[in-house]
C-alpha positions as CSV (number, residue, x, y, z in Angstrom):
1,M,-8.8,11.8,14.4
2,K,-12.6,12.1,14.4
3,L,-15.2,11.3,11.7
4,S,-18.7,12.6,11.8
5,Y,-22.0,12.4,9.9
6,Q,-25.2,14.3,10.2
7,I,-28.4,12.5,9.5
8,Q,-30.3,14.1,6.6
9,P,-34.1,14.8,6.8
10,T,-34.6,12.4,3.9
11,E,-32.7,9.5,5.6
12,H,-33.9,6.8,7.9
13,F,-31.7,4.6,10.1
14,D,-32.8,2.2,12.8
15,N,-29.9,2.9,15.1
16,I,-26.3,4.1,15.4
17,K,-24.9,0.8,14.2
18,E,-26.7,1.1,10.9
19,V,-25.2,4.5,10.3
20,L,-21.7,3.3,11.1
21,K,-22.1,0.4,8.8
22,I,-23.6,2.3,5.9
23,K,-22.1,5.7,6.0
24,F,-18.7,4.9,7.6
25,E,-18.4,1.3,6.3
26,I,-17.0,0.3,9.7
27,S,-15.8,-3.3,10.0
28,D,-17.1,-5.5,12.8
29,R,-13.5,-5.6,14.2
30,L,-13.1,-1.9,14.3
31,L,-16.7,-1.4,15.6
32,L,-15.8,-3.7,18.6
33,K,-12.7,-1.5,19.4
34,L,-14.7,1.7,19.2
35,K,-17.3,0.2,21.6
36,T,-14.6,-1.0,24.0
37,N,-12.9,2.4,24.1
38,N,-16.2,4.4,24.3
39,K,-15.4,6.3,21.1
40,I,-18.9,6.4,19.6
41,F,-20.9,9.6,20.1
42,L,-24.4,10.9,19.4
43,N,-24.6,14.7,19.4
44,N,-21.3,14.8,21.4
45,I,-22.5,12.3,24.0
46,P,-21.0,8.8,24.3
47,T,-23.6,6.4,23.1
48,N,-24.6,2.7,22.5
49,I,-24.7,1.4,19.0
50,K,-28.3,0.4,19.5
51,S,-29.4,3.9,20.2
52,P,-32.0,5.3,17.8
53,V,-31.2,8.3,15.6
54,N,-33.3,11.1,14.3
55,S,-33.0,13.7,11.5
56,N,-30.1,16.2,12.0
57,D,-28.5,14.0,14.7
58,I,-24.7,14.0,14.4
59,I,-22.9,10.7,14.8
60,E,-19.2,10.8,15.5
61,I,-16.5,8.3,16.1
62,S,-13.0,9.0,17.5
63,L,-10.0,7.0,16.4
64,D,-7.8,8.6,19.0
65,F,-7.2,5.7,21.3
66,N,-3.9,4.1,22.0
67,E,-2.9,0.7,20.6
68,N,-0.1,-1.7,21.7
69,N,2.7,-1.5,19.1
70,T,5.5,-2.9,21.2
71,N,5.9,-5.9,18.9
72,I,8.1,-3.7,16.6
73,I,11.4,-2.3,17.9
74,P,11.8,1.4,17.2
75,I,15.0,2.1,15.1
76,K,15.9,5.7,14.0
77,M,16.0,5.9,10.2
78,D,16.2,8.7,7.6
79,L,12.7,8.3,6.4
80,K,12.0,9.9,3.0
81,I,8.6,11.4,3.7
82,I,6.6,12.4,0.6
83,Y,3.4,13.3,2.4
84,E,1.9,13.2,5.9
85,D,-1.4,14.1,7.5
86,D,-3.5,12.8,10.4
87,S,-4.4,9.7,8.3
88,L,-1.4,8.8,6.2
89,L,2.4,8.6,6.2
90,I,3.7,8.2,2.6
91,L,7.4,7.3,2.2
92,N,9.9,6.7,-0.6
93,K,11.5,3.5,0.4
94,P,15.1,2.9,-0.6
95,A,16.1,-0.6,-1.9
96,G,17.5,-2.9,0.7
97,Y,14.8,-2.4,3.3
98,P,11.9,-4.9,3.8
99,V,8.6,-3.3,4.7
100,H,7.9,-5.7,7.6
101,P,10.2,-7.1,10.3
102,S,11.2,-10.7,9.9
103,L,13.5,-13.2,11.5
104,L,16.4,-12.0,9.3
105,H,15.4,-8.3,9.4
106,F,14.1,-7.9,12.9
107,E,15.5,-4.4,13.4
108,D,16.1,-3.0,9.9
109,S,12.7,-3.0,8.2
110,L,10.9,0.2,7.2
111,S,8.3,-0.6,9.9
112,N,11.1,-0.2,12.5
113,G,11.8,3.3,11.3
114,V,8.1,4.2,11.2
115,K,7.7,2.9,14.8
116,Y,10.5,5.2,15.9
117,Y,8.9,8.1,14.1
118,F,5.5,7.4,15.6
119,D,7.0,7.3,19.0
120,S,8.7,10.7,18.3
121,I,5.3,12.3,17.5
122,N,3.6,10.6,20.4
123,L,1.4,8.4,18.1
124,H,0.6,5.1,19.8
125,K,-0.8,3.2,17.0
126,K,0.0,-0.2,15.3
127,I,2.3,0.0,12.3
128,R,0.0,-0.5,9.3
129,P,1.6,-0.6,5.8
130,V,-1.1,-0.4,3.2
131,N,0.9,-1.6,0.2
132,R,4.0,-3.8,0.2
133,L,7.2,-3.7,-1.8
134,D,9.9,-6.4,-2.1
135,K,13.1,-5.6,-0.1
136,D,15.1,-4.7,-3.1
137,T,12.3,-2.7,-4.9
138,S,12.3,1.0,-4.2
139,G,9.5,3.5,-4.1
140,I,6.2,4.5,-2.5
141,V,5.0,2.7,0.6
142,I,1.9,4.0,2.4
143,F,1.4,3.6,6.2
144,A,-2.1,4.2,7.6
145,K,-2.2,5.9,11.0
146,N,-5.3,4.0,12.1
147,E,-7.3,0.9,11.3
148,Y,-10.2,2.8,9.5
149,V,-7.8,4.4,7.0
150,Q,-6.1,1.1,6.3
151,E,-9.3,-0.8,5.8
152,N,-10.6,1.9,3.4
153,L,-7.5,1.9,1.3
154,I,-7.4,-1.9,1.1
155,K,-11.1,-1.8,-0.1
156,Q,-10.0,0.7,-2.8
157,M,-7.3,-1.8,-3.9
158,K,-9.9,-4.5,-4.3
159,T,-12.2,-2.3,-6.3
160,K,-9.3,-1.0,-8.5
161,S,-9.8,2.6,-7.5
162,F,-6.3,2.5,-6.0
163,K,-3.8,2.8,-8.9
164,K,-0.1,1.7,-8.6
165,E,2.5,2.6,-11.3
166,Y,6.1,1.5,-11.6
167,I,9.3,2.2,-13.6
168,A,11.4,-0.8,-14.5
169,I,14.6,-1.3,-16.5
170,C,14.4,-4.5,-18.4
171,D,16.8,-6.6,-20.3
172,G,16.3,-6.5,-24.1
173,I,14.0,-4.5,-26.3
174,I,10.3,-5.1,-25.4
175,S,8.1,-5.8,-28.4
176,P,5.4,-4.7,-28.9
177,N,6.0,-1.4,-27.3
178,T,2.7,-1.5,-25.4
179,G,0.9,-4.5,-24.1
180,T,-0.9,-6.4,-21.4
181,I,0.4,-9.6,-19.7
182,N,-2.6,-11.6,-18.5
183,K,-1.1,-14.7,-17.0
184,P,-2.0,-16.3,-13.6
185,I,0.7,-16.6,-11.0
186,S,1.2,-19.2,-8.3
187,R,3.9,-20.3,-5.9
188,K,6.6,-22.3,-7.7
189,P,6.6,-25.9,-6.6
190,G,9.3,-26.7,-4.0
191,S,9.9,-23.0,-3.2
192,I,8.6,-20.8,-0.4
193,I,9.7,-17.6,-2.1
194,E,9.7,-18.0,-5.9
195,R,6.5,-17.5,-8.0
196,C,5.8,-18.6,-11.6
197,V,3.2,-18.4,-14.3
198,N,0.8,-21.2,-13.8
199,D,-2.6,-21.8,-15.4
200,D,-3.9,-22.9,-12.0
201,G,-2.6,-19.8,-10.3
202,D,-4.3,-16.6,-9.2
203,N,-5.4,-14.1,-11.8
204,A,-2.6,-11.5,-12.6
205,I,-2.7,-8.6,-15.0
206,T,0.1,-6.3,-15.8
207,H,-0.1,-3.4,-18.3
208,Y,3.2,-1.9,-19.7
209,D,4.4,0.6,-22.2
210,L,8.0,1.4,-23.4
211,I,9.4,4.7,-22.3
212,K,12.8,4.5,-24.0
213,T,15.6,2.2,-24.9
214,I,19.2,2.3,-23.6
215,N,22.1,1.4,-25.8
216,N,19.7,-0.7,-27.9
217,S,19.9,-3.4,-25.3
218,L,17.7,-2.3,-22.4
219,S,14.1,-1.1,-22.1
220,V,12.8,1.5,-19.6
221,V,9.2,0.5,-19.0
222,H,6.2,2.1,-17.4
223,I,4.1,-0.5,-15.7
224,V,0.5,-0.3,-14.2
225,L,-0.7,-3.1,-12.1
226,E,-4.3,-4.2,-12.4
227,T,-3.8,-7.0,-9.7
228,G,-1.3,-7.2,-7.0
229,R,0.2,-10.7,-6.8
230,T,3.5,-11.4,-5.0
231,H,6.4,-10.7,-7.4
232,Q,3.9,-10.0,-10.2
233,I,5.9,-7.5,-12.2
234,R,9.1,-9.5,-11.8
235,V,7.5,-12.8,-12.8
236,H,5.6,-11.3,-15.8
237,M,8.5,-9.4,-17.3
238,S,10.7,-12.5,-17.0
239,Y,7.9,-14.6,-18.6
240,I,7.8,-12.4,-21.8
241,G,11.6,-12.7,-22.0
242,N,12.5,-9.2,-20.6
243,P,13.5,-9.8,-17.0
244,I,14.2,-6.8,-14.9
245,I,18.0,-6.2,-14.8
246,G,19.6,-7.1,-11.5
247,D,16.8,-9.5,-10.6
248,T,18.7,-12.6,-9.5
249,L,15.6,-14.5,-8.7
250,Y,13.9,-14.2,-12.1
251,G,16.8,-13.1,-14.2
252,T,20.5,-12.6,-13.7
253,E,22.9,-10.4,-11.9
254,S,23.9,-7.1,-13.5
255,D,27.0,-5.1,-13.6
256,L,24.8,-1.9,-13.9
257,I,22.9,-2.2,-10.6
258,K,23.1,-4.3,-7.5
259,R,19.3,-5.0,-7.1
260,Q,16.3,-5.4,-9.4
261,A,15.8,-2.1,-11.2
262,L,12.1,-1.7,-10.2
263,H,10.7,1.5,-8.6
264,S,7.1,2.2,-7.4
265,Y,6.9,5.8,-8.6
266,K,3.3,6.8,-8.5
267,V,0.1,6.0,-6.6
268,S,-3.4,7.5,-6.8
269,F,-6.4,6.9,-4.6
270,V,-9.3,8.7,-2.9
271,H,-8.4,10.0,0.6
272,P,-10.4,7.9,3.1
273,V,-11.4,10.9,5.2
274,T,-11.5,14.0,3.0
275,K,-12.6,12.0,-0.1
276,E,-10.2,14.0,-2.3
277,K,-8.5,12.4,-5.2
278,M,-4.8,12.1,-4.2
279,E,-1.8,11.4,-6.4
280,F,1.8,11.1,-5.3
281,T,5.1,10.5,-7.1
282,A,8.4,9.4,-5.8
283,P,11.7,10.3,-7.5
284,L,14.0,7.5,-8.6
285,F,17.1,6.7,-6.5
286,D,20.5,7.3,-8.0
287,D,21.2,3.7,-8.8
288,M,18.3,3.7,-11.3
289,K,18.4,7.4,-12.3
290,N,22.0,7.2,-13.3
291,L,21.2,4.5,-15.9
292,L,18.6,6.6,-17.8
């Protein structure tokens, strides 16, 4: 994949590096990799970042260099691909799969499946998930096909131009029907996994609205995250007295579903390369859909 920019007559830049920093927003880490791999060009000729630039010059970077990704074992999986282009791979993750490999899930994470898929299309890039879901949360996970795309999307998350929406089935009837939970979250003392509402924690904001009720005992809720703390939705819904059904960490087991009934169903963001507004939705899996 290549990115290019033509210097406009009204613009002035001291050198290539300034263009890359201002127009491409290239990080120092990626800039070093581009230099090392000779992937920076001035009018189609490999160049140094200190080279001067003039009006109508075309500055180009190529992200088509191989990276070592042997740290992840390739495992063939039935990936539920929602969308793919040269920049992105967007998947609908089933429950039961962690996004990253770990000591207990060294060969059965979503990243293992993506590594196998990248190998099959001859893409030698590191496995870069942009967003993360808990193992037993289903829904949209985005993988960036290069470092530039990953960095751009992470910046969008920090500036809140990246929107994440969820569907949850919660215990009880939520009241009021629409609200915002603005409670800081921190790690629970004595636990390496569990989080809790804590005045000394990190800022955490969750917006919700009721979609429907089930048997006058459950609430189907639409949730929009303004921040992205670990377990944020699960902690906040439990805090207001409506834990997600099946969430054994922040609620109780359920006879209706064998995992927390939480699904990342929609994301929207600006495409890092085309600058188009993108929006994607992921259908519910049967274990949640059959409860509605």
